[in-house]
C-alpha positions in Angstrom: 19.8 -16.0 -6.8 20.0 -13.0 -4.6 20.1 -13.1 -0.8 18.5 -9.6 -0.6 14.7 -9.7 -0.8 14.5 -6.0 -1.7 16.7 -6.6 -4.8 14.6 -9.6 -5.7 11.4 -7.5 -5.3 12.9 -4.8 -7.5 13.5 -7.3 -10.3 10.0 -8.9 -10.0 8.3 -5.4 -9.7 10.1 -4.1 -12.8 9.0 -7.2 -14.8 5.4 -6.7 -13.5 5.4 -3.0 -14.6 6.0 -4.3 -18.2 3.7 -7.3 -18.2 0.7 -6.3 -16.1 -2.1 -4.6 -18.1 -3.2 -2.5 -15.1 -1.8 -1.3 -11.9 1.3 -3.4 -11.3 1.5 -1.4 -8.0 -1.9 -2.6 -6.7 -1.6 -4.6 -3.5 -4.0 -6.0 -0.9 -3.6 -4.5 2.6 -4.8 -6.7 5.5 -5.4 -5.1 8.9 -7.3 -6.1 12.0 -9.6 -4.0 14.1 -9.8 -3.7 17.9 -11.9 -6.9 18.1 -9.3 -8.8 15.9 -11.7 -8.8 12.9 -9.7 -8.8 9.7 -10.3 -6.4 6.9 -8.6 -6.3 3.5 -8.7 -3.8 0.7 -6.6 -2.8 -2.4 -4.1 0.1 -2.1 -1.3 1.3 -4.3 2.4 0.9 -3.7 3.9 4.4 -4.0 7.4 3.7 -2.9 9.7 0.9 -1.7 13.3 0.3 -0.7 15.4 -1.1 2.1 13.4 1.0 4.6 10.1 -0.5 3.5 6.9 -0.3 1.4 4.9 2.9 1.2 1.2 3.6 0.6 -1.0 6.7 1.3 -4.5 7.1 2.7 -6.9 9.2 4.7 -6.0 8.8 8.3 -9.7 8.7 9.3 -10.3 5.7 7.1 -11.1 2.2 8.5 -7.6 1.0 7.5 -6.0 3.9 9.4 -8.2 3.3 12.4 -7.2 -0.4 12.4 -3.5 0.6 12.0 -3.7 3.0 15.0 -4.9 0.0 17.1 -2.5 -2.5 15.7 0.3 -1.5 13.4 1.0 -5.1 12.3 -0.3 -5.6 8.7 0.2 -7.7 5.7 0.5 -6.8 2.0 0.0 -9.0 -1.1 1.0 -8.1 -4.6 -0.3 -10.5 -7.2 0.9 -10.4 -10.8 -1.3 -12.7 -12.8 0.6 -12.1 -16.0 3.8 -13.4 -14.4 2.0 -16.1 -12.3 3.7 -14.6 -9.2 2.9 -13.0 -5.9 4.8 -11.4 -3.1 3.5 -11.5 0.5 5.0 -8.9 2.9 4.4 -8.7 6.7 5.5 -6.2 9.3 4.6 -3.1 11.3 3.8 0.2 9.8 4.5 3.8 10.8 3.5 7.1 9.4 5.9 8.6 6.9 7.4 12.1 7.4 5.4 15.2 6.7 8.0 16.1 4.0 7.5 12.8 2.2 3.7 13.0 2.5 3.7 16.6 1.2 5.9 15.7 -1.7 3.8 12.8 -2.8 0.6 14.7 -2.3 1.9 17.5 -4.5 2.6 15.0 -7.3 -1.0 13.8 -7.5 -3.5 15.1 -10.1 -5.4 18.1 -8.8 -8.7 16.2 -8.8 -7.1 13.5 -6.6 -5.9 16.2 -4.3 -9.4 17.8 -4.2 -10.9 14.3 -3.6 -8.8 13.9 -0.5 -10.4 17.1 0.9 -13.9 16.2 -0.2 -14.0 12.6 1.1 -14.7 11.3 4.6 -13.2 8.0 3.4 -15.0 4.9 4.8 -17.8 7.0 6.4 -21.4 6.4 5.3 -22.4 8.6 2.3 -26.1 9.5 1.9 -25.9 9.9 -1.9 -23.3 10.6 -4.6 -24.6 14.2 -4.9 -23.3 15.0 -1.4 -19.8 14.0 -2.3 -20.0 15.8 -5.6 -21.1 19.0 -3.8 -18.2 18.7 -1.4 -15.8 18.2 -4.3 -17.2 21.4 -5.9 -16.7 23.2 -2.6 -13.1 22.1 -2.5 -12.6 23.2 -6.1 -13.9 26.7 -5.2 -11.9 26.9 -2.0 -8.6 26.2 -3.8 -9.4 27.8 -7.1 -6.3 29.1 -8.8 -3.9 28.0 -6.1 -1.9 25.1 -4.8 -3.9 22.5 -3.0 -2.2 21.7 0.3 -2.2 18.2 1.8 -5.1 17.8 4.3 -4.0 17.3 7.9 -5.9 14.0 8.0 -4.1 12.5 4.9 -0.6 10.9 5.0 1.3 7.8 4.2 2.5 4.7 5.9 5.7 2.7 5.5 5.6 -1.0 6.3 9.0 -2.2 7.7 9.1 -5.8 6.6 9.8 -8.7 8.9 8.8 -11.4 6.4 8.7 -11.4 2.6 7.6 -14.4 0.7 8.1 -14.8 -3.1 5.7 -17.3 -4.7 6.1 -18.5 -8.3 3.3 -20.6 -9.8 4.4 -23.9 -11.2 2.5 -26.5 -13.2 0.4 -29.1 -11.3 0.4 -26.7 -8.2 4.1 -27.6 -7.5 4.7 -24.0 -6.7 8.0 -22.5 -5.7 8.0 -20.5 -2.4 11.0 -18.6 -1.0 10.7 -16.9 2.4 12.9 -14.2 3.8 12.7 -13.5 7.5 14.3 -10.5 9.3 16.8 -11.7 11.9 19.2 -9.4 13.8 19.0 -6.6 11.2 19.7 -9.0 8.3 17.8 -11.5 6.2 17.5 -15.2 6.7 16.0 -17.1 3.7 14.8 -20.5 2.9 12.2 -22.4 0.9 8.6 -23.5 1.9 6.7 -26.5 0.7 4.1 -25.6 -2.0 
């Protein structure tokens, strides 16, 4: 057993990428708004390592607005095929422009255009409005590179708690919790 939660995450994530039928990188992101009302949605893990866990979004979205008011969030990755989940808690900060630019450039051009066309989380009167905005973005950037919109970036969660949960028969689950203490990790078990 490793005493490094990032190495353990690497191992579990590699196994999930082989066994999960869809989106092993899908994770639930929980935030709270200014009135402490919780909100949760699925996002995609796009990078991870000792520095943290990275996802990208429109910075005008509800999740980004929540984060601006309270950077403390929680992530949950659930891999049904492995009967495992990982819970991660900590504060997020915006990634560097260079990192956001590099990831944006790696996206499919339609995903890039969608970032320009969408006012994510805002009311949409009808699908045709979005499709017209998408067509406008296609015309605007026809034949050229599509730059990252100024309102689109990534966030990195710096973990303070990481819990590894393994399903066991009769609900006698195995839970291992790592807590950040003085720059290192303290670990222990939790009752099921």
